[in-house]
C-alpha positions as YAML, in Angstrom:
chain: A
units: angstrom
residues:
- id: 1
  name: MET
  ca: [0.00, 0.00, 0.00]
- id: 2
  name: SER
  ca: [1.56, 3.22, -1.10]
- id: 3
  name: THR
  ca: [0.32, 6.69, -0.33]
- id: 4
  name: ASP
  ca: [0.79, 7.59, -4.01]
- id: 5
  name: ALA
  ca: [-1.50, 4.74, -5.11]
- id: 6
  name: ALA
  ca: [-4.10, 5.75, -2.53]
- id: 7
  name: LEU
  ca: [-4.04, 9.40, -3.60]
- id: 8
  name: LYS
  ca: [-4.32, 8.42, -7.28]
- id: 9
  name: ALA
  ca: [-7.24, 6.15, -6.45]
- id: 10
  name: LEU
  ca: [-9.00, 8.98, -4.62]
- id: 11
  name: ALA
  ca: [-8.59, 11.36, -7.53]
- id: 12
  name: GLU
  ca: [-11.68, 9.79, -9.15]
- id: 13
  name: PRO
  ca: [-15.00, 11.05, -7.70]
- id: 14
  name: HIS
  ca: [-16.80, 7.70, -8.01]
- id: 15
  name: ARG
  ca: [-14.11, 6.05, -5.90]
- id: 16
  name: ARG
  ca: [-14.48, 8.62, -3.13]
- id: 17
  name: ALA
  ca: [-18.24, 8.05, -3.18]
- id: 18
  name: ILE
  ca: [-17.72, 4.27, -3.05]
- id: 19
  name: LEU
  ca: [-15.49, 4.68, 0.00]
- id: 20
  name: ARG
  ca: [-18.26, 6.62, 1.74]
- id: 21
  name: LEU
  ca: [-20.71, 3.80, 0.96]
- id: 22
  name: VAL
  ca: [-18.49, 1.05, 2.35]
- id: 23
  name: ARG
  ca: [-17.24, 3.06, 5.33]
- id: 24
  name: ASP
  ca: [-19.74, 1.75, 7.88]
- id: 25
  name: ARG
  ca: [-20.81, -1.65, 6.58]
- id: 26
  name: PRO
  ca: [-19.74, -4.18, 3.95]
- id: 27
  name: ARG
  ca: [-21.54, -4.00, 0.63]
- id: 28
  name: SER
  ca: [-21.61, -6.12, -2.51]
- id: 29
  name: VAL
  ca: [-20.81, -4.77, -5.96]
- id: 30
  name: ASN
  ca: [-24.52, -4.83, -6.82]
- id: 31
  name: GLU
  ca: [-25.44, -2.86, -3.70]
- id: 32
  name: ILE
  ca: [-22.79, -0.28, -4.53]
- id: 33
  name: ALA
  ca: [-23.81, -0.08, -8.20]
- id: 34
  name: GLU
  ca: [-27.40, 0.78, -7.20]
- id: 35
  name: HIS
  ca: [-26.11, 4.17, -6.01]
- id: 36
  name: PHE
  ca: [-24.51, 5.15, -9.33]
- id: 37
  name: ASP
  ca: [-25.42, 5.80, -12.91]
- id: 38
  name: ILE
  ca: [-22.61, 3.53, -14.13]
- id: 39
  name: THR
  ca: [-22.47, -0.18, -14.89]
- id: 40
  name: GLN
  ca: [-21.72, -2.90, -12.38]
- id: 41
  name: GLN
  ca: [-18.56, -3.61, -14.40]
- id: 42
  name: ALA
  ca: [-17.41, -0.01, -13.95]
- id: 43
  name: VAL
  ca: [-18.03, -0.27, -10.20]
- id: 44
  name: SER
  ca: [-16.01, -3.50, -10.15]
- id: 45
  name: LEU
  ca: [-13.10, -1.72, -11.85]
- id: 46
  name: HIS
  ca: [-13.25, 1.13, -9.33]
- id: 47
  name: LEU
  ca: [-13.28, -1.41, -6.50]
- id: 48
  name: LYS
  ca: [-10.26, -3.13, -8.00]
- id: 49
  name: VAL
  ca: [-8.32, 0.15, -8.00]
- id: 50
  name: LEU
  ca: [-9.37, 0.87, -4.41]
- id: 51
  name: ARG
  ca: [-8.42, -2.66, -3.34]
- id: 52
  name: GLU
  ca: [-5.01, -2.48, -5.05]
- id: 53
  name: ALA
  ca: [-4.40, 0.88, -3.34]
- id: 54
  name: GLY
  ca: [-5.18, -0.78, 0.01]
- id: 55
  name: LEU
  ca: [-8.21, 1.40, 0.72]
- id: 56
  name: VAL
  ca: [-10.83, -1.37, 0.72]
- id: 57
  name: GLY
  ca: [-10.78, -5.00, 1.69]
- id: 58
  name: VAL
  ca: [-12.95, -7.81, 0.41]
- id: 59
  name: SER
  ca: [-14.46, -10.80, 2.16]
- id: 60
  name: ARG
  ca: [-16.70, -13.63, 1.03]
- id: 61
  name: ALA
  ca: [-20.22, -14.25, 2.27]
- id: 62
  name: GLY
  ca: [-21.41, -17.31, 0.39]
- id: 63
  name: GLN
  ca: [-21.29, -16.43, -3.29]
- id: 64
  name: ARG
  ca: [-21.04, -12.70, -2.65]
- id: 65
  name: ARG
  ca: [-17.96, -10.58, -2.23]
- id: 66
  name: LEU
  ca: [-18.37, -7.80, 0.29]
- id: 67
  name: TYR
  ca: [-16.27, -4.65, 0.28]
- id: 68
  name: LEU
  ca: [-15.41, -2.54, 3.32]
- id: 69
  name: VAL
  ca: [-12.98, 0.29, 4.05]
- id: 70
  name: ASN
  ca: [-9.54, -0.98, 5.07]
- id: 71
  name: PRO
  ca: [-8.51, 0.97, 8.21]
- id: 72
  name: ASP
  ca: [-4.81, 0.28, 7.58]
- id: 73
  name: GLY
  ca: [-4.98, 1.91, 4.15]
- id: 74
  name: MET
  ca: [-6.78, 4.90, 5.59]
- id: 75
  name: ALA
  ca: [-4.17, 5.17, 8.36]
- id: 76
  name: SER
  ca: [-1.41, 5.62, 5.78]
- id: 77
  name: LEU
  ca: [-3.34, 8.55, 4.29]
- id: 78
  name: GLN
  ca: [-3.94, 10.01, 7.73]
- id: 79
  name: ASP
  ca: [-0.22, 9.80, 8.47]
- id: 80
  name: PHE
  ca: [0.57, 11.50, 5.17]
- id: 81
  name: PHE
  ca: [-1.81, 14.40, 5.82]
- id: 82
  name: ALA
  ca: [-0.70, 14.71, 9.45]
- id: 83
  name: GLY
  ca: [2.85, 15.21, 8.15]
- id: 84
  name: LEU
  ca: [1.62, 18.20, 6.14]
- id: 85
  name: TRP
  ca: [0.00, 19.82, 9.17]
- id: 86
  name: PRO
  ca: [2.15, 22.82, 10.16]
- id: 87
  name: ALA
  ca: [3.57, 22.59, 13.69]
- id: 88
  name: GLY
  ca: [2.15, 26.03, 14.54]
- id: 89
  name: LEU
  ca: [-1.38, 24.90, 13.78]
- id: 90
  name: ASP
  ca: [-0.83, 21.79, 15.85]
- id: 91
  name: ARG
  ca: [0.25, 23.92, 18.83]
- id: 92
  name: LEU
  ca: [-2.75, 26.22, 18.35]
- id: 93
  name: LYS
  ca: [-5.07, 23.21, 18.26]
- id: 94
  name: HIS
  ca: [-3.58, 21.94, 21.52]
- id: 95
  name: VAL
  ca: [-3.98, 25.33, 23.26]
- id: 96
  name: VAL
  ca: [-7.57, 25.76, 22.08]
- id: 97
  name: GLU
  ca: [-8.55, 22.24, 23.09]
- id: 98
  name: SER
  ca: [-6.96, 22.63, 26.55]
- id: 99
  name: GLN
  ca: [-9.01, 25.74, 27.37]
- id: 100
  name: PRO
  ca: [-12.26, 25.29, 29.31]
- id: 101
  name: PRO
  ca: [-15.31, 25.90, 27.14]
- id: 102
  name: ALA
  ca: [-16.71, 29.40, 27.28]
- id: 103
  name: GLY
  ca: [-20.14, 29.39, 28.86]
- id: 104
  name: PRO
  ca: [-22.76, 32.07, 29.36]
- id: 105
  name: ASP
  ca: [-21.15, 33.10, 32.67]
- id: 106
  name: THR
  ca: [-17.82, 33.89, 30.98]
- id: 107
  name: ALA
  ca: [-19.25, 35.96, 28.14]
- id: 108
  name: THR
  ca: [-18.38, 39.64, 28.11]
- id: 109
  name: PRO
  ca: [-21.47, 41.83, 28.59]
- id: 110
  name: SER
  ca: [-22.33, 44.05, 25.65]
...
């Protein structure tokens, strides 16, 4: 699984939409194809690219193949994007998150 392959796979809008569909539960090619105006064969090709990039995994359930997001593949993308996050923004995030939430009692009167 390379980050380059994953980014190339995600460049295609149908593939991003497929990932959203298989994020929470496994789905078959036919279930996925129902959501698109493309053929089942085209969906299969998109799934092949996503699988080769390590972004989805496949399992068998009887005669059906079910596709689901591969957390390991997504982790490599998360690591890549985290490396792009400027250190200053990371420090700001930490400071903001460590502050107690502002409530109505702490608001400045107008």
